N, CA, C and O atoms as a GROMACS GRO file, in nm:
protein
  352
    1UNK      N    1  10.296   8.726  12.911
    1UNK     CA    2  10.265   8.806  12.834
    1UNK      C    3  10.320   8.924  12.876
    1UNK      O    4  10.332   8.958  12.994
    2UNK      N    5  10.363   9.003  12.753
    2UNK     CA    6  10.428   9.142  12.721
    2UNK      C    7  10.242   9.240  12.743
    2UNK      O    8  10.132   9.212  12.697
    3UNK      N    9  10.280   9.333  12.813
    3UNK     CA   10  10.205   9.439  12.805
    3UNK      C   11  10.187   9.529  12.693
    3UNK      O   12  10.293   9.577  12.653
    4UNK      N   13  10.099   9.561  12.640
    4UNK     CA   14  10.093   9.664  12.538
    4UNK      C   15  10.176   9.763  12.499
    4UNK      O   16  10.227   9.783  12.389
    5UNK      N   17  10.189   9.840  12.628
    5UNK     CA   18  10.287   9.953  12.623
    5UNK      C   19  10.440   9.915  12.631
    5UNK      O   20  10.526  10.002  12.616
    6UNK      N   21  10.475   9.774  12.655
    6UNK     CA   22  10.594   9.770  12.647
    6UNK      C   23  10.647   9.739  12.494
    6UNK      O   24  10.753   9.777  12.444
    7UNK      N   25  10.558   9.672  12.443
    7UNK     CA   26  10.559   9.642  12.293
    7UNK      C   27  10.526   9.748  12.222
    7UNK      O   28  10.532   9.728  12.100
    8UNK      N   29  10.487   9.874  12.260
    8UNK     CA   30  10.444   9.979  12.148
    8UNK      C   31  10.601  10.003  12.167
    8UNK      O   32  10.670   9.999  12.065
    9UNK      N   33  10.656  10.025  12.281
    9UNK     CA   34  10.795  10.095  12.306
    9UNK      C   35  10.903  10.037  12.255
    9UNK      O   36  11.013  10.092  12.254
   10UNK      N   37  10.880   9.921  12.210
   10UNK     CA   38  10.988   9.818  12.193
   10UNK      C   39  10.992   9.857  11.988
   10UNK      O   40  11.086   9.846  11.910
   11UNK      N   41  10.854   9.900  11.964
   11UNK     CA   42  10.844   9.914  11.806
   11UNK      C   43  10.881  10.067  11.816
   11UNK      O   44  10.909  10.105  11.703
   12UNK      N   45  10.890  10.148  11.888
   12UNK     CA   46  10.927  10.272  11.851
   12UNK      C   47  11.032  10.318  11.861
   12UNK      O   48  11.055  10.430  11.817
   13UNK      N   49  11.140  10.230  11.933
   13UNK     CA   50  11.271  10.205  11.903
   13UNK      C   51  11.338  10.134  11.829
   13UNK      O   52  11.460  10.151  11.834
   14UNK      N   53  11.279  10.024  11.731
   14UNK     CA   54  11.341   9.926  11.684
   14UNK      C   55  11.424  10.004  11.605
   14UNK      O   56  11.412  10.125  11.584
   15UNK      N   57  11.538   9.900  11.545
   15UNK     CA   58  11.619   9.952  11.394
   15UNK      C   59  11.527   9.914  11.292
   15UNK      O   60  11.423   9.849  11.307
   16UNK      N   61  11.571   9.958  11.193
   16UNK     CA   62  11.555   9.914  11.047
   16UNK      C   63  11.563   9.760  11.022
   16UNK      O   64  11.475   9.700  10.961
   17UNK      N   65  11.648   9.714  11.062
   17UNK     CA   66  11.659   9.592  11.014
   17UNK      C   67  11.594   9.481  11.086
   17UNK      O   68  11.594   9.362  11.055
   18UNK      N   69  11.516   9.563  11.231
   18UNK     CA   70  11.448   9.489  11.332
   18UNK      C   71  11.288   9.486  11.264
   18UNK      O   72  11.203   9.398  11.282
   19UNK      N   73  11.279   9.591  11.195
   19UNK     CA   74  11.134   9.608  11.080
   19UNK      C   75  11.108   9.540  11.002
   19UNK      O   76  10.993   9.503  10.974
   20UNK      N   77  11.248   9.494  10.926
   20UNK     CA   78  11.256   9.426  10.776
   20UNK      C   79  11.113   9.343  10.756
   20UNK      O   80  11.014   9.368  10.688
   21UNK      N   81  11.143   9.239  10.844
   21UNK     CA   82  11.035   9.108  10.778
   21UNK      C   83  10.923   9.154  10.813
   21UNK      O   84  10.831   9.110  10.743
   22UNK      N   85  10.878   9.253  10.924
   22UNK     CA   86  10.744   9.307  10.938
   22UNK      C   87  10.655   9.343  10.836
   22UNK      O   88  10.540   9.315  10.803
   23UNK      N   89  10.807   9.465  10.769
   23UNK     CA   90  10.716   9.563  10.681
   23UNK      C   91  10.722   9.473  10.531
   23UNK      O   92  10.652   9.490  10.431
   24UNK      N   93  10.827   9.375  10.555
   24UNK     CA   94  10.779   9.295  10.410
   24UNK      C   95  10.693   9.160  10.431
   24UNK      O   96  10.695   9.077  10.341
   25UNK      N   97  10.648   9.146  10.500
   25UNK     CA   98  10.567   9.007  10.514
   25UNK      C   99  10.417   9.119  10.514
   25UNK      O  100  10.315   9.064  10.474
   26UNK      N  101  10.404   9.264  10.555
   26UNK     CA  102  10.283   9.313  10.536
   26UNK      C  103  10.244   9.363  10.395
   26UNK      O  104  10.129   9.387  10.356
   27UNK      N  105  10.361   9.376  10.325
   27UNK     CA  106  10.349   9.379  10.155
   27UNK      C  107  10.307   9.313  10.116
   27UNK      O  108  10.220   9.338  10.033
   28UNK      N  109  10.358   9.120  10.165
   28UNK     CA  110  10.323   9.053  10.078
   28UNK      C  111  10.178   9.006  10.126
   28UNK      O  112  10.115   8.950  10.037
   29UNK      N  113  10.125   9.016  10.224
   29UNK     CA  114   9.979   8.992  10.285
   29UNK      C  115   9.938   9.093  10.193
   29UNK      O  116   9.852   9.057  10.113
   30UNK      N  117   9.978   9.214  10.185
   30UNK     CA  118   9.845   9.284  10.108
   30UNK      C  119   9.842   9.247   9.954
   30UNK      O  120   9.735   9.259   9.893
   31UNK      N  121   9.958   9.202   9.888
   31UNK     CA  122   9.942   9.171   9.764
   31UNK      C  123   9.861   9.058   9.763
   31UNK      O  124   9.780   9.049   9.670
   32UNK      N  125   9.867   8.969   9.848
   32UNK     CA  126   9.803   8.843   9.833
   32UNK      C  127   9.648   8.879   9.838
   32UNK      O  128   9.582   8.832   9.745
   33UNK      N  129   9.564   8.970   9.953
   33UNK     CA  130   9.480   8.992   9.941
   33UNK      C  131   9.411   9.046   9.842
   33UNK      O  132   9.291   9.032   9.817
   34UNK      N  133   9.514   9.125   9.773
   34UNK     CA  134   9.467   9.175   9.610
   34UNK      C  135   9.446   9.055   9.525
   34UNK      O  136   9.347   9.032   9.456
   35UNK      N  137   9.550   8.984   9.540
   35UNK     CA  138   9.534   8.852   9.443
   35UNK      C  139   9.415   8.801   9.456
   35UNK      O  140   9.329   8.806   9.368
   36UNK      N  141   9.396   8.734   9.599
   36UNK     CA  142   9.275   8.618   9.631
   36UNK      C  143   9.136   8.694   9.634
   36UNK      O  144   9.031   8.632   9.642
   37UNK      N  145   9.142   8.829   9.628
   37UNK     CA  146   8.994   8.866   9.613
   37UNK      C  147   8.956   9.025   9.529
   37UNK      O  148   8.890   9.127   9.548
   38UNK      N  149   9.073   8.944   9.396
   38UNK     CA  150   9.062   9.099   9.297
   38UNK      C  151   8.882   9.080   9.256
   38UNK      O  152   8.811   9.181   9.256
   39UNK      N  153   8.840   8.983   9.232
   39UNK     CA  154   8.735   8.961   9.142
   39UNK      C  155   8.622   8.989   9.235
   39UNK      O  156   8.513   8.985   9.177
   40UNK      N  157   8.614   9.023   9.389
   40UNK     CA  158   8.511   9.057   9.450
   40UNK      C  159   8.550   9.189   9.514
   40UNK      O  160   8.493   9.212   9.620
   41UNK      N  161   8.625   9.269   9.475
   41UNK     CA  162   8.642   9.377   9.497
   41UNK      C  163   8.585   9.496   9.408
   41UNK      O  164   8.594   9.478   9.287
   42UNK      N  165   8.537   9.596   9.446
   42UNK     CA  166   8.466   9.715   9.349
   42UNK      C  167   8.613   9.812   9.330
   42UNK      O  168   8.723   9.794   9.382
   43UNK      N  169   8.577   9.893   9.257
   43UNK     CA  170   8.688   9.996   9.203
   43UNK      C  171   8.732  10.067   9.295
   43UNK      O  172   8.848  10.107   9.297
   44UNK      N  173   8.609  10.104   9.423
   44UNK     CA  174   8.709  10.182   9.544
   44UNK      C  175   8.763  10.086   9.638
   44UNK      O  176   8.851  10.127   9.714
   45UNK      N  177   8.726   9.963   9.647
   45UNK     CA  178   8.773   9.880   9.722
   45UNK      C  179   8.937   9.829   9.696
   45UNK      O  180   9.034   9.807   9.768
   46UNK      N  181   8.902   9.825   9.525
   46UNK     CA  182   9.111   9.810   9.439
   46UNK      C  183   9.172   9.918   9.499
   46UNK      O  184   9.266   9.896   9.576
   47UNK      N  185   9.134  10.035   9.477
   47UNK     CA  186   9.159  10.153   9.496
   47UNK      C  187   9.239  10.170   9.634
   47UNK      O  188   9.358  10.200   9.646
   48UNK      N  189   9.119  10.138   9.761
   48UNK     CA  190   9.233  10.138   9.885
   48UNK      C  191   9.295  10.071   9.912
   48UNK      O  192   9.379  10.106   9.995
   49UNK      N  193   9.298   9.918   9.859
   49UNK     CA  194   9.415   9.828   9.883
   49UNK      C  195   9.530   9.834   9.790
   49UNK      O  196   9.619   9.751   9.809
   50UNK      N  197   9.548   9.934   9.673
   50UNK     CA  198   9.662   9.959   9.587
   50UNK      C  199   9.721  10.043   9.656
   50UNK      O  200   9.844  10.036   9.659
   51UNK      N  201   9.641  10.167   9.745
   51UNK     CA  202   9.717  10.249   9.811
   51UNK      C  203   9.742  10.206   9.943
   51UNK      O  204   9.822  10.286   9.991
   52UNK      N  205   9.710  10.108  10.036
   52UNK     CA  206   9.780  10.030  10.131
   52UNK      C  207   9.886   9.951  10.048
   52UNK      O  208   9.974   9.934  10.132
   53UNK      N  209   9.924   9.900   9.948
   53UNK     CA  210  10.018   9.830   9.860
   53UNK      C  211  10.144   9.974   9.904
   53UNK      O  212  10.228   9.987   9.994
   54UNK      N  213  10.103  10.050   9.801
   54UNK     CA  214  10.199  10.138   9.806
   54UNK      C  215  10.253  10.202   9.928
   54UNK      O  216  10.374  10.209   9.945
   55UNK      N  217  10.162  10.251  10.020
   55UNK     CA  218  10.220  10.282  10.152
   55UNK      C  219  10.298  10.210  10.216
   55UNK      O  220  10.389  10.259  10.283
   56UNK      N  221  10.276  10.072  10.205
   56UNK     CA  222  10.376   9.938  10.246
   56UNK      C  223  10.512   9.955  10.215
   56UNK      O  224  10.605   9.978  10.292
   57UNK      N  225  10.512   9.940  10.075
   57UNK     CA  226  10.596   9.987   9.932
   57UNK      C  227  10.700  10.084  10.049
   57UNK      O  228  10.794  10.053  10.123
   58UNK      N  229  10.622  10.224  10.018
   58UNK     CA  230  10.722  10.332  10.071
   58UNK      C  231  10.809  10.339  10.227
   58UNK      O  232  10.906  10.408  10.258
   59UNK      N  233  10.721  10.226  10.319
   59UNK     CA  234  10.803  10.192  10.399
   59UNK      C  235  10.878  10.095  10.416
   59UNK      O  236  10.920  10.070  10.529
   60UNK      N  237  10.904  10.035  10.332
   60UNK     CA  238  11.025   9.921  10.315
   60UNK      C  239  11.145  10.018  10.260
   60UNK      O  240  11.263  10.000  10.290
   61UNK      N  241  11.096  10.128  10.171
   61UNK     CA  242  11.186  10.193  10.125
   61UNK      C  243  11.267  10.314  10.226
   61UNK      O  244  11.374  10.366  10.193
   62UNK      N  245  11.218  10.335  10.311
   62UNK     CA  246  11.196  10.448  10.450
   62UNK      C  247  11.315  10.344  10.504
   62UNK      O  248  11.428  10.386  10.479
   63UNK      N  249  11.311  10.248  10.555
   63UNK     CA  250  11.372  10.149  10.647
   63UNK      C  251  11.522  10.105  10.560
   63UNK      O  252  11.607  10.039  10.620
   64UNK      N  253  11.542  10.143  10.428
   64UNK     CA  254  11.607  10.068  10.365
   64UNK      C  255  11.625   9.964  10.258
   64UNK      O  256  11.725   9.932  10.194
   65UNK      N  257  11.480   9.913  10.257
   65UNK     CA  258  11.437   9.775  10.199
   65UNK      C  259  11.404   9.777  10.079
   65UNK      O  260  11.355   9.672  10.036
   66UNK      N  261  11.418   9.909   9.969
   66UNK     CA  262  11.356   9.928   9.858
   66UNK      C  263  11.396   9.787   9.742
   66UNK      O  264  11.305   9.739   9.675
   67UNK      N  265  11.497   9.748   9.733
   67UNK     CA  266  11.540   9.642   9.675
   67UNK      C  267  11.430   9.528   9.715
   67UNK      O  268  11.353   9.476   9.634
   68UNK      N  269  11.436   9.497   9.867
   68UNK     CA  270  11.363   9.358   9.853
   68UNK      C  271  11.231   9.380   9.863
   68UNK      O  272  11.170   9.273   9.863
   69UNK      N  273  11.137   9.510   9.874
   69UNK     CA  274  11.062   9.557   9.834
   69UNK      C  275  11.001   9.510   9.676
   69UNK      O  276  10.902   9.438   9.661
   70UNK      N  277  11.100   9.578   9.543
   70UNK     CA  278  11.042   9.524   9.443
   70UNK      C  279  11.062   9.406   9.447
   70UNK      O  280  10.957   9.346   9.420
   71UNK      N  281  11.161   9.326   9.472
   71UNK     CA  282  11.185   9.160   9.446
   71UNK      C  283  10.997   9.119   9.513
   71UNK      O  284  10.926   9.046   9.442
   72UNK      N  285  10.955   9.162   9.613
   72UNK     CA  286  10.850   9.115   9.669
   72UNK      C  287  10.721   9.150   9.547
   72UNK      O  288  10.625   9.081   9.515
   73UNK      N  289  10.762   9.278   9.499
   73UNK     CA  290  10.649   9.356   9.380
   73UNK      C  291  10.685   9.227   9.275
   73UNK      O  292  10.577   9.175   9.247
   74UNK      N  293  10.743   9.190   9.240
   74UNK     CA  294  10.818   9.114   9.106
   74UNK      C  295  10.740   8.946   9.131
   74UNK      O  296  10.682   8.878   9.046
   75UNK      N  297  10.759   8.921   9.240
   75UNK     CA  298  10.711   8.789   9.274
   75UNK      C  299  10.548   8.744   9.206
   75UNK      O  300  10.444   8.757   9.270
   76UNK      N  301  10.559   8.688   9.055
   76UNK     CA  302  10.439   8.675   8.986
   76UNK      C  303  10.359   8.604   9.115
   76UNK      O  304  10.245   8.645   9.137
   77UNK      N  305  10.408   8.511   9.193
   77UNK     CA  306  10.284   8.430   9.266
   77UNK      C  307  10.208   8.522   9.378
   77UNK      O  308  10.128   8.478   9.460
   78UNK      N  309  10.240   8.629   9.370
   78UNK     CA  310  10.188   8.727   9.448
   78UNK      C  311  10.091   8.842   9.363
   78UNK      O  312   9.981   8.879   9.403
   79UNK      N  313  10.149   8.885   9.252
   79UNK     CA  314  10.095   8.987   9.178
   79UNK      C  315  10.044   8.973   9.095
   79UNK      O  316  10.034   9.071   9.020
   80UNK      N  317   9.963   8.813   9.044
   80UNK     CA  318   9.909   8.754   8.922
   80UNK      C  319   9.772   8.868   8.843
   80UNK      O  320   9.753   8.899   8.726
   81UNK      N  321   9.703   8.904   8.965
   81UNK     CA  322   9.602   9.011   8.939
   81UNK      C  323   9.629   9.104   8.892
   81UNK      O  324   9.558   9.157   8.806
   82UNK      N  325   9.757   9.161   8.943
   82UNK     CA  326   9.796   9.286   8.895
   82UNK      C  327   9.764   9.328   8.742
   82UNK      O  328   9.716   9.436   8.707
   83UNK      N  329   9.799   9.216   8.655
   83UNK     CA  330   9.845   9.239   8.526
   83UNK      C  331   9.643   9.217   8.471
   83UNK      O  332   9.588   9.298   8.397
   84UNK      N  333   9.578   9.104   8.526
   84UNK     CA  334   9.440   9.126   8.494
   84UNK      C  335   9.373   9.295   8.516
   84UNK      O  336   9.292   9.358   8.448
   85UNK      N  337   9.436   9.326   8.624
   85UNK     CA  338   9.352   9.472   8.682
   85UNK      C  339   9.337   9.584   8.536
   85UNK      O  340   9.234   9.645   8.506
   86UNK      N  341   9.476   9.588   8.458
   86UNK     CA  342   9.447   9.636   8.313
   86UNK      C  343   9.363   9.614   8.232
   86UNK      O  344   9.338   9.702   8.150
   87UNK      N  345   9.291   9.491   8.228
   87UNK     CA  346   9.180   9.453   8.170
   87UNK      C  347   9.027   9.507   8.194
   87UNK      O  348   8.929   9.519   8.120
   88UNK      N  349   9.054   9.536   8.354
   88UNK     CA  350   8.933   9.575   8.371
   88UNK      C  351   8.859   9.660   8.337
   88UNK      O  352   8.744   9.663   8.380
   0.00000   0.00000   0.00000
């Protein structure tokens, strides 16, 4: 098992293409959380989650994966509740 220091060191020196899957998976996970828990969250919870989604999207753009991030955002299975949010 790796120790935490070596893991942090690897992340700090990772190239953007090595971070791609992690960043895109985080964006997918946040969108799933929003979709699956939309009805349970109050306005503040939704705002916090939306800011996290935006930050994850910006991280993808920063590593040159903007098109892949846009594709994730367009995935209807992940963003179903986003359209319901406007009716709230």
